[in-house]
TORPA-4810 file (N, C-alpha, C, O; in nm, 3 decimals):
<nodes>
NODE_1_6.768_12.431_12.726_6.893_12.418_12.666_6.857_12.275_12.559_6.842_12.285_12.437_M
NODE_2_6.849_12.170_12.620_6.870_12.067_12.555_6.727_12.042_12.448_6.716_11.962_12.356_T
NODE_3_6.641_12.131_12.494_6.582_12.094_12.333_6.598_12.207_12.252_6.543_12.191_12.144_I
NODE_4_6.659_12.325_12.265_6.683_12.389_12.204_6.748_12.361_12.063_6.724_12.389_11.946_I
NODE_5_6.876_12.266_12.157_7.001_12.207_12.039_6.906_12.121_12.034_6.820_12.206_12.012_L
NODE_6_6.857_12.039_12.035_6.792_11.944_11.970_6.682_12.034_11.836_6.685_11.983_11.724_G
NODE_7_6.623_12.117_11.848_6.533_12.189_11.769_6.683_12.233_11.647_6.690_12.199_11.529_I
NODE_8_6.750_12.286_11.699_6.818_12.347_11.591_6.911_12.235_11.498_6.947_12.264_11.383_V
NODE_9_6.949_12.089_11.571_6.991_11.985_11.511_6.901_11.912_11.389_6.935_11.850_11.289_C
NODE_10_6.793_11.943_11.435_6.659_11.919_11.335_6.678_12.010_11.234_6.677_11.968_11.118_I
NODE_11_6.696_12.135_11.257_6.672_12.199_11.164_6.735_12.213_11.093_6.701_12.256_10.982_A
NODE_12_6.913_12.170_11.139_7.035_12.182_11.078_7.026_12.012_10.965_7.065_11.994_10.850_L
NODE_13_6.971_11.935_11.044_6.963_11.815_10.934_6.880_11.851_10.845_6.918_11.840_10.729_A
NODE_14_6.740_11.906_10.872_6.629_11.947_10.771_6.720_11.987_10.648_6.737_11.924_10.544_G
NODE_15_6.772_12.105_10.685_6.836_12.210_10.598_6.914_12.120_10.517_6.885_12.116_10.397_G
NODE_16_7.032_12.028_10.569_7.111_11.937_10.524_7.029_11.834_10.371_7.062_11.812_10.254_L
NODE_17_6.923_11.801_10.450_6.845_11.720_10.359_6.790_11.808_10.221_6.808_11.761_10.109_I
NODE_18_6.733_11.918_10.237_6.704_12.003_10.198_6.824_12.049_10.056_6.805_12.046_9.934_I
NODE_19_6.926_12.083_10.124_7.066_12.125_10.037_7.067_11.968_9.956_7.024_11.963_9.841_A
NODE_20_7.105_11.877_10.004_7.083_11.731_9.905_6.994_11.706_9.807_7.035_11.658_9.701_L
NODE_21_6.867_11.730_9.825_6.780_11.698_9.722_6.820_11.825_9.620_6.785_11.819_9.502_V
NODE_22_6.886_11.925_9.664_6.827_12.030_9.541_6.944_12.034_9.486_6.926_12.049_9.365_A
NODE_23_7.098_12.027_9.520_7.224_11.974_9.477_7.240_11.896_9.416_7.312_11.923_9.320_Y
NODE_24_7.192_11.763_9.423_7.221_11.652_9.396_7.189_11.603_9.236_7.087_11.663_9.199_L
NODE_25_7.235_11.526_9.142_7.184_11.560_9.016_7.093_11.408_9.041_7.105_11.319_9.126_P
NODE_26_6.998_11.428_8.922_6.896_11.328_8.976_6.992_11.220_8.852_7.095_11.239_8.787_T
NODE_27_6.899_11.109_8.864_6.956_11.021_8.757_6.955_11.041_8.635_7.033_10.996_8.550_S
NODE_28_6.847_11.124_8.620_6.835_11.162_8.448_6.986_11.267_8.416_7.072_11.257_8.329_G
NODE_29_6.974_11.335_8.495_7.112_11.412_8.470_7.208_11.356_8.480_7.297_11.405_8.411_Q
NODE_30_7.248_11.238_8.556_7.375_11.116_8.575_7.355_11.105_8.466_7.445_11.161_8.404_I
NODE_31_7.223_11.027_8.349_7.280_10.951_8.247_7.302_11.066_8.130_7.377_11.047_8.034_D
NODE_32_7.234_11.179_8.148_7.294_11.270_8.065_7.406_11.256_8.019_7.441_11.218_7.907_S
NODE_33_7.489_11.301_8.144_7.616_11.337_8.186_7.728_11.211_8.118_7.843_11.228_8.078_L
NODE_34_7.660_11.108_8.123_7.737_10.981_8.086_7.718_10.967_7.941_7.810_10.926_7.870_N
NODE_35_7.608_10.999_7.894_7.622_10.998_7.773_7.703_11.148_7.685_7.737_11.184_7.572_A
NODE_36_7.702_11.172_7.754_7.794_11.351_7.669_7.965_11.269_7.703_8.062_11.249_7.630_Q
NODE_37_7.942_11.245_7.823_8.142_11.195_7.860_8.145_11.060_7.718_8.252_11.035_7.665_I
NODE_38_8.024_10.992_7.677_8.057_10.903_7.591_8.062_10.915_7.471_8.130_10.852_7.390_T
NODE_39_7.954_11.037_7.445_8.021_11.112_7.333_8.133_11.155_7.311_8.192_11.115_7.211_Q
NODE_40_8.204_11.266_7.412_8.326_11.328_7.403_8.438_11.237_7.347_8.512_11.265_7.252_K
NODE_41_8.439_11.107_7.431_8.517_10.983_7.458_8.533_10.924_7.308_8.638_10.878_7.262_N
NODE_42_8.390_10.935_7.231_8.413_10.873_7.110_8.476_11.011_6.968_8.544_10.969_6.875_Q
NODE_43_8.454_11.108_6.973_8.483_11.217_6.960_8.655_11.228_6.946_8.721_11.249_6.844_T
NODE_44_8.700_11.207_7.081_8.847_11.216_7.105_8.889_11.050_7.036_8.975_11.041_6.948_I
NODE_45_8.845_10.976_7.068_8.901_10.857_6.986_8.891_10.853_6.817_8.986_10.793_6.767_A
NODE_46_8.780_10.912_6.706_8.794_10.958_6.597_8.940_11.047_6.619_9.045_10.985_6.601_T
NODE_47_8.948_11.204_6.660_9.042_11.287_6.615_9.167_11.218_6.672_9.269_11.273_6.629_L
NODE_48_9.196_11.105_6.761_9.322_11.052_6.769_9.317_10.989_6.628_9.397_11.035_6.547_N
NODE_49_9.230_10.885_6.587_9.271_10.817_6.434_9.301_10.915_6.353_9.411_10.906_6.299_L
NODE_50_9.215_11.035_6.320_9.237_11.119_6.206_9.394_11.164_6.238_9.478_11.169_6.149_Q
NODE_51_9.419_11.193_6.365_9.569_11.263_6.365_9.662_11.122_6.325_9.747_11.135_6.237_I
NODE_52_9.647_10.999_6.386_9.765_10.936_6.314_9.728_10.861_6.166_9.793_10.767_6.119_S
NODE_53_9.620_10.918_6.110_9.659_10.906_5.968_9.732_11.007_5.894_9.812_10.988_5.802_S
NODE_54_9.682_11.154_5.960_9.755_11.255_5.972_9.938_11.270_5.956_10.015_11.347_5.899_L
NODE_55_9.945_11.166_6.031_10.118_11.148_6.073_10.176_11.117_5.993_10.283_11.165_5.955_N
NODE_56_10.087_10.986_5.926_10.099_10.858_5.851_10.141_10.914_5.726_10.225_10.854_5.659_D
NODE_57_10.074_11.065_5.672_10.039_11.138_5.533_10.169_11.202_5.568_10.255_11.194_5.480_Q
NODE_58_10.199_11.262_5.675_10.312_11.313_5.698_10.444_11.277_5.655_10.535_11.337_5.598_I
NODE_59_10.422_11.142_5.705_10.576_11.056_5.720_10.594_11.019_5.567_10.689_11.035_5.490_H
NODE_60_10.481_10.969_5.552_10.476_10.951_5.369_10.506_11.042_5.261_10.543_10.991_5.155_S
NODE_61_10.497_11.165_5.268_10.510_11.275_5.228_10.663_11.327_5.226_10.734_11.360_5.131_L
NODE_62_10.685_11.323_5.349_10.845_11.333_5.388_10.953_11.251_5.318_11.066_11.295_5.294_D
NODE_63_10.915_11.140_5.290_10.962_11.009_5.268_11.005_11.029_5.119_11.111_10.999_5.063_T
NODE_64_10.884_11.095_5.068_10.883_11.053_4.905_10.950_11.218_4.856_10.978_11.234_4.738_E
NODE_65_10.969_11.328_4.951_11.028_11.452_4.933_11.149_11.440_4.933_11.228_11.480_4.848_N
NODE_66_11.174_11.368_5.057_11.357_11.327_5.029_11.425_11.251_4.937_11.544_11.266_4.909_S
NODE_67_11.343_11.161_4.884_11.336_11.076_4.745_11.343_11.206_4.669_11.464_11.228_4.678_A
NODE_68_11.293_11.309_4.598_11.267_11.401_4.528_11.377_11.492_4.495_11.428_11.520_4.386_T
NODE_69_11.407_11.544_4.649_11.515_11.602_4.630_11.632_11.549_4.627_11.725_11.621_4.588_I
NODE_70_11.658_11.418_4.663_11.787_11.338_4.629_11.821_11.326_4.509_11.934_11.340_4.461_L
NODE_71_11.665_11.283_4.424_11.674_11.286_4.266_11.728_11.452_4.227_11.833_11.465_4.165_N
NODE_72_11.648_11.574_4.269_11.735_11.692_4.200_11.858_11.677_4.223_11.925_11.685_4.120_Y
NODE_73_11.933_11.653_4.343_12.034_11.668_4.365_12.150_11.630_4.306_12.255_11.692_4.291_Q
NODE_74_12.103_11.477_4.262_12.178_11.402_4.166_12.156_11.466_4.018_12.248_11.505_3.945_N
NODE_75_12.051_11.467_3.995_12.079_11.575_3.858_12.133_11.694_3.861_12.217_11.722_3.776_E
NODE_76_12.104_11.764_3.934_12.199_11.908_3.979_12.390_11.846_3.921_12.463_11.864_3.824_I
NODE_77_12.396_11.776_4.042_12.517_11.701_3.998_12.582_11.661_3.904_12.700_11.688_3.884_S
NODE_78_12.477_11.556_3.799_12.522_11.535_3.662_12.544_11.689_3.566_12.639_11.705_3.489_L
NODE_79_12.463_11.768_3.584_12.438_11.890_3.510_12.573_11.956_3.527_12.646_11.989_3.434_L
NODE_80_12.596_11.972_3.657_12.720_12.054_3.671_12.812_11.963_3.652_12.909_12.036_3.667_Q
NODE_81_12.861_11.849_3.629_12.947_11.798_3.551_12.943_11.809_3.431_13.054_11.835_3.383_Q
NODE_82_12.861_11.802_3.358_12.848_11.818_3.250_12.885_11.986_3.152_12.943_12.012_3.046_Q
NODE_83_12.827_12.053_3.240_12.893_12.233_3.220_13.046_12.226_3.285_13.106_12.333_3.275_I
NODE_84_13.104_12.143_3.335_13.261_12.185_3.367_13.306_12.120_3.264_13.413_12.167_3.226_Q
NODE_85_13.250_11.982_3.172_13.349_11.905_3.097_13.282_12.017_2.979_13.381_12.024_2.905_S
NODE_86_13.180_12.108_2.914_13.135_12.133_2.830_13.301_12.305_2.892_13.397_12.345_2.826_L
NODE_87_13.275_12.328_2.965_13.381_12.455_2.986_13.551_12.401_2.952_13.642_12.476_2.916_N
NODE_88_13.561_12.251_2.976_13.688_12.219_2.942_13.703_12.237_2.794_13.793_12.297_2.734_N
NODE_89_13.617_12.185_2.755_13.619_12.198_2.615_13.623_12.300_2.551_13.701_12.284_2.457_I
NODE_90_13.559_12.440_2.554_13.512_12.528_2.497_13.661_12.613_2.543_13.673_12.717_2.479_V
NODE_91_13.783_12.586_2.649_13.911_12.658_2.714_13.993_12.543_2.645_14.110_12.580_2.634_Y
NODE_92_13.977_12.449_2.609_14.054_12.368_2.507_14.142_12.272_2.643_14.259_12.239_2.623_L
NODE_93_14.087_12.243_2.745_14.161_12.150_2.884_14.124_12.020_2.875_14.154_11.933_2.957_N
NODE_94_14.076_12.011_2.804_14.037_11.906_2.798_14.159_11.806_2.714_14.202_11.865_2.615_A
NODE_95_14.197_11.720_2.728_14.279_11.584_2.646_14.306_11.462_2.634_14.310_11.401_2.741_S
NODE_96_14.329_11.397_2.533_14.345_11.263_2.542_14.460_11.193_2.444_14.489_11.218_2.326_A
NODE_97_14.519_11.091_2.540_14.658_11.024_2.492_14.609_10.917_2.358_14.550_10.809_2.357_I
NODE_98_14.664_11.003_2.249_14.660_10.927_2.096_14.759_10.795_2.080_14.725_10.681_2.048_L
NODE_99_14.885_10.841_2.109_14.987_10.743_2.082_15.064_10.758_2.227_15.098_10.875_2.238_V
NODE_100_15.112_10.665_2.364_15.172_10.712_2.447_15.315_10.618_2.398_15.326_10.509_2.340_E
NODE_101_15.434_10.737_2.462_15.549_10.688_2.428_15.612_10.551_2.367_15.689_10.469_2.417_T
NODE_102_15.552_10.558_2.246_15.568_10.461_2.141_15.697_10.425_2.070_15.704_10.481_1.961_Q
NODE_103_15.809_10.344_2.098_15.938_10.310_2.029_15.914_10.307_1.873_15.799_10.277_1.840_E
NODE_104_16.018_10.338_1.756_15.989_10.340_1.599_16.148_10.313_1.616_16.232_10.348_1.699_F
NODE_105_16.147_10.229_1.488_16.272_10.178_1.454_16.236_10.155_1.284_16.185_10.051_1.244_S
NODE_106_16.272_10.274_1.190_16.234_10.313_1.093_16.382_10.286_0.943_16.499_10.321_0.950_H
NODE_107_16.331_10.233_0.857_16.461_10.208_0.746_16.442_10.327_0.705_16.338_10.390_0.720_E
NODE_108_16.552_10.370_0.646_16.592_10.504_0.598_16.439_10.561_0.477_16.361_10.481_0.427_P
NODE_109_16.435_10.676_0.463_16.319_10.719_0.385_16.216_10.643_0.354_16.163_10.632_0.243_N
NODE_110_16.179_10.575_0.485_16.020_10.515_0.498_15.942_10.607_0.633_15.995_10.688_0.709_T
NODE_111_15.843_10.574_0.630_15.711_10.664_0.689_15.623_10.545_0.735_15.623_10.447_0.661_N
NODE_112_15.536_10.539_0.868_15.450_10.473_0.881_15.349_10.563_0.999_15.357_10.655_1.079_A
NODE_113_15.268_10.480_0.955_15.149_10.539_1.054_15.138_10.521_1.205_15.125_10.407_1.248_T
NODE_114_15.143_10.637_1.298_15.126_10.617_1.429_15.001_10.639_1.468_14.995_10.627_1.590_I
NODE_115_14.842_10.680_1.394_14.745_10.661_1.452_14.646_10.698_1.332_14.641_10.804_1.269_W
NODE_116_14.579_10.596_1.320_14.474_10.591_1.251_14.355_10.571_1.275_14.329_10.474_1.203_D
NODE_117_14.234_10.606_1.348_14.125_10.545_1.395_13.982_10.573_1.346_13.905_10.643_1.412_Q
NODE_118_13.950_10.518_1.231_13.851_10.593_1.126_13.719_10.601_1.257_13.653_10.699_1.294_P
NODE_119_13.715_10.457_1.304_13.614_10.435_1.367_13.614_10.515_1.535_13.528_10.489_1.620_D
NODE_120_13.706_10.594_1.552_13.726_10.692_1.674_13.786_10.830_1.639_13.896_10.867_1.680_T
NODE_121_13.700_10.906_1.557_13.688_11.008_1.538_13.714_11.093_1.639_13.661_11.076_1.748_P
NODE_122_13.805_11.201_1.614_13.813_11.331_1.709_13.701_11.430_1.714_13.689_11.516_1.627_L
NODE_123_13.604_11.415_1.835_13.483_11.487_1.816_13.491_11.640_1.827_13.412_11.717_1.773_L
NODE_124_13.580_11.669_1.890_13.569_11.854_1.871_13.695_11.897_1.814_13.801_11.835_1.812_N
NODE_125_13.664_12.023_1.763_13.787_12.091_1.692_13.909_12.147_1.829_13.891_12.180_1.946_A
NODE_126_13.973_12.141_1.783_14.149_12.168_1.899_14.273_12.174_1.838_14.308_12.254_1.752_G
NODE_127_14.355_12.059_1.901_14.493_12.068_1.835_14.548_11.921_1.869_14.499_11.860_1.964_Y
NODE_128_14.653_11.865_1.790_14.717_11.763_1.833_14.888_11.801_1.872_14.932_11.915_1.860_V
NODE_129_14.945_11.719_1.905_15.089_11.780_1.944_15.128_11.640_1.944_15.088_11.538_1.999_T
NODE_130_15.236_11.676_1.850_15.314_11.513_1.848_15.469_11.557_1.882_15.520_11.658_1.834_V
NODE_131_15.538_11.463_1.974_15.642_11.471_2.050_15.734_11.373_2.004_15.701_11.256_2.022_Q
NODE_132_15.869_11.400_1.936_15.934_11.319_1.861_16.087_11.342_1.912_16.158_11.442_1.901_V
NODE_133_16.121_11.189_1.985_16.296_11.214_1.991_16.369_11.117_1.930_16.368_11.002_1.974_E
NODE_134_16.463_11.165_1.789_16.491_11.100_1.697_16.597_11.068_1.725_16.650_11.119_1.823_S
NODE_135_16.683_10.944_1.624_16.841_10.951_1.613_16.885_11.039_1.518_17.006_11.061_1.507_S
NODE_136_16.774_11.114_1.422_16.802_11.168_1.332_16.706_11.333_1.269_16.585_11.340_1.244_S
NODE_137_16.776_11.409_1.261_16.723_11.538_1.252_16.661_11.556_1.091_16.684_11.658_1.026_D
NODE_138_16.605_11.480_1.054_16.542_11.426_0.906_16.444_11.389_0.975_16.362_11.478_0.953_Q
NODE_139_16.395_11.316_1.044_16.228_11.281_1.078_16.112_11.399_1.086_16.119_11.505_1.148_T
NODE_140_15.991_11.344_0.997_15.926_11.430_1.032_15.782_11.402_1.099_15.753_11.302_1.165_F
NODE_141_15.717_11.486_1.074_15.551_11.420_1.134_15.464_11.466_1.033_15.511_11.563_0.973_V
NODE_142_15.316_11.416_0.983_15.252_11.450_0.846_15.104_11.413_0.971_15.092_11.324_1.055_Q
NODE_143_15.019_11.519_0.934_14.877_11.500_0.981_14.779_11.535_0.835_14.801_11.634_0.764_A
NODE_144_14.674_11.439_0.810_14.612_11.407_0.745_14.457_11.437_0.793_14.450_11.417_0.914_V
NODE_145_14.337_11.475_0.741_14.228_11.506_0.745_14.107_11.556_0.652_14.117_11.643_0.566_Y
NODE_146_14.006_11.495_0.680_13.908_11.607_0.575_13.779_11.595_0.644_13.722_11.488_0.665_N
NODE_147_13.736_11.709_0.676_13.680_11.786_0.808_13.543_11.913_0.704_13.573_11.971_0.600_S
NODE_148_13.489_11.917_0.731_13.345_12.019_0.703_13.432_12.077_0.579_13.467_12.195_0.571_F
NODE_149_13.461_11.979_0.487_13.527_12.039_0.355_13.624_12.145_0.336_13.633_12.243_0.262_G
NODE_150_13.723_12.069_0.466_13.933_12.110_0.474_13.977_12.009_0.412_13.979_11.898_0.466_V
NODE_151_14.010_12.024_0.317_14.145_11.914_0.290_14.256_11.967_0.370_14.302_12.077_0.340_D
NODE_152_14.314_11.887_0.490_14.370_11.921_0.525_14.524_11.849_0.558_14.528_11.773_0.655_Y
NODE_153_14.628_11.868_0.493_14.814_11.770_0.485_14.870_11.826_0.504_14.875_11.888_0.398_D
NODE_154_14.962_11.887_0.588_15.035_11.956_0.687_15.170_11.811_0.695_15.158_11.694_0.734_E
NODE_155_15.275_11.878_0.646_15.383_11.784_0.692_15.513_11.869_0.788_15.580_11.953_0.729_V
NODE_156_15.536_11.846_0.911_15.653_11.928_0.973_15.744_11.856_0.976_15.724_11.736_0.988_I
NODE_157_15.910_11.920_0.963_15.977_11.816_1.008_16.052_11.890_1.122_16.040_12.008_1.154_M
NODE_158_16.131_11.797_1.174_16.119_11.883_1.316_16.233_11.765_1.381_16.235_11.788_1.502_L
NODE_159_16.331_11.646_1.350_16.390_11.570_1.424_16.365_11.542_1.539_16.294_11.444_1.556_G
NODE_160_16.417_11.622_1.665_16.375_11.590_1.753_16.288_11.732_1.806_16.316_11.847_1.770_N
NODE_161_16.181_11.695_1.897_16.113_11.839_1.917_15.960_11.794_1.975_15.933_11.707_2.057_G
NODE_162_15.852_11.904_1.887_15.733_11.911_1.903_15.621_11.973_1.823_15.593_12.093_1.832_T
NODE_163_15.555_11.885_1.741_15.496_11.929_1.609_15.370_11.974_1.673_15.340_11.902_1.769_A
NODE_164_15.284_12.072_1.649_15.163_12.118_1.657_15.042_12.121_1.527_15.070_12.189_1.428_V
NODE_165_14.959_12.073_1.528_14.850_12.042_1.408_14.716_12.090_1.459_14.680_12.023_1.557_F
NODE_166_14.619_12.199_1.418_14.490_12.208_1.470_14.412_12.125_1.397_14.442_12.073_1.289_P
NODE_167_14.299_12.111_1.464_14.231_11.974_1.410_14.114_12.025_1.385_14.086_12.137_1.429_V
NODE_168_14.015_11.945_1.300_13.868_11.972_1.349_13.836_11.856_1.324_13.901_11.785_1.247_L
NODE_169_13.694_11.804_1.408_13.633_11.690_1.414_13.630_11.616_1.296_13.605_11.656_1.182_P
NODE_170_13.662_11.486_1.342_13.663_11.394_1.241_13.812_11.313_1.200_13.911_11.375_1.239_G
NODE_171_13.836_11.198_1.135_13.914_11.084_1.161_14.018_11.192_1.089_13.988_11.268_0.996_A
NODE_172_14.193_11.175_1.177_14.305_11.220_1.133_14.380_11.108_1.138_14.361_11.024_1.226_V
NODE_173_14.471_11.096_1.047_14.589_10.994_1.038_14.691_11.083_1.064_14.690_11.191_1.004_V
NODE_174_14.809_11.047_1.171_14.881_11.084_1.208_14.979_11.034_1.142_14.952_10.915_1.152_L
NODE_175_15.074_11.040_1.079_15.222_10.959_0.978_15.321_11.043_1.055_15.314_11.157_1.102_T
NODE_176_15.456_10.911_1.051_15.624_10.958_1.109_15.685_10.888_1.012_15.643_10.784_0.961_L
NODE_177_15.795_10.951_0.985_15.887_10.907_0.864_16.037_11.025_0.866_16.069_11.124_0.932_G
NODE_178_16.093_10.950_0.764_16.227_11.053_0.793_16.297_11.045_0.619_16.301_10.942_0.553_N
NODE_179_16.330_11.136_0.588_16.415_11.148_0.425_16.566_11.085_0.470_16.654_11.084_0.384_Y
NODE_180_16.588_11.044_0.581_16.749_10.954_0.595_16.772_10.897_0.458_16.670_10.855_0.404_E
NODE_181_16.873_10.888_0.397_16.988_10.815_0.293_17.016_10.694_0.323_16.967_10.602_0.258_T
NODE_182_17.113_10.668_0.445_17.187_10.554_0.494_17.114_10.458_0.579_17.081_10.340_0.566_N
NODE_183_17.088_10.615_0.738_17.069_10.536_0.870_16.963_10.522_0.918_16.886_10.618_0.925_D
NODE_184_16.927_10.400_0.965_16.836_10.359_1.043_16.761_10.459_1.131_16.829_10.501_1.225_V
NODE_185_16.622_10.514_1.121_16.582_10.611_1.252_16.547_10.564_1.346_16.461_10.480_1.322_V
NODE_186_16.574_10.576_1.466_16.553_10.517_1.604_16.463_10.661_1.672_16.473_10.776_1.630_N
NODE_187_16.384_10.618_1.779_16.340_10.718_1.877_16.192_10.664_1.952_16.152_10.548_1.955_G
NODE_188_16.136_10.764_2.001_16.004_10.753_2.017_15.932_10.849_2.011_15.974_10.965_2.018_T
NODE_189_15.780_10.810_1.992_15.682_10.923_1.967_15.556_10.925_2.062_15.490_10.826_2.096_V
NODE_190_15.538_11.030_2.091_15.397_11.080_2.163_15.301_11.170_2.129_15.331_11.290_2.127_T
NODE_191_15.168_11.128_2.096_15.110_11.229_2.078_14.946_11.239_2.134_14.878_11.143_2.170_A
NODE_192_14.908_11.362_2.130_14.817_11.429_2.251_14.724_11.483_2.180_14.749_11.553_2.082_L
NODE_193_14.624_11.460_2.215_14.468_11.555_2.142_14.454_11.665_2.260_14.477_11.630_2.376_Y
NODE_194_14.417_11.798_2.229_14.407_11.881_2.312_14.246_11.949_2.291_14.232_12.020_2.191_Y
NODE_195_14.154_11.933_2.360_13.988_11.970_2.294_13.941_12.056_2.384_13.828_12.103_2.371_Y
</nodes>
């Protein structure tokens, strides 16, 4: 029995040696596998560099696109403001103060210019309102201008009240006066431009 067991052990040991020789890689195979691993590691390093470079490009493009979008949003906002401003002009919703609650005291039968700004012409067609609070019912307001071949000169007697004058673009002169024969005329005047 001992002899049989010895023979079996020798046979198994021989089979194990044959299996190890058959299945263990040779040093040439190991060198080849190590070379493949080195090549794959180099490929991975190259691809990681490409990924990093592409990520930098993505970040740069995102920053550039954000700046471009912001510029376009600002431009859109400015254009919307211009549209609103032009719509206000079209519908005569814009206004400016020409004379703001100015007090006056005029001698009898005199007049005085309350608005004459040749360097600041009215830029749009519209109308001017002149509101007067006066101590005399003989108070008048006059508007004079020359624009687009139209000579406009109108006097409105109002005492107390509001005179309304249509205007074209250009320089407009507004005059406040009275036809009183004896008394000094006191009051306030306000002029607004709607365009």
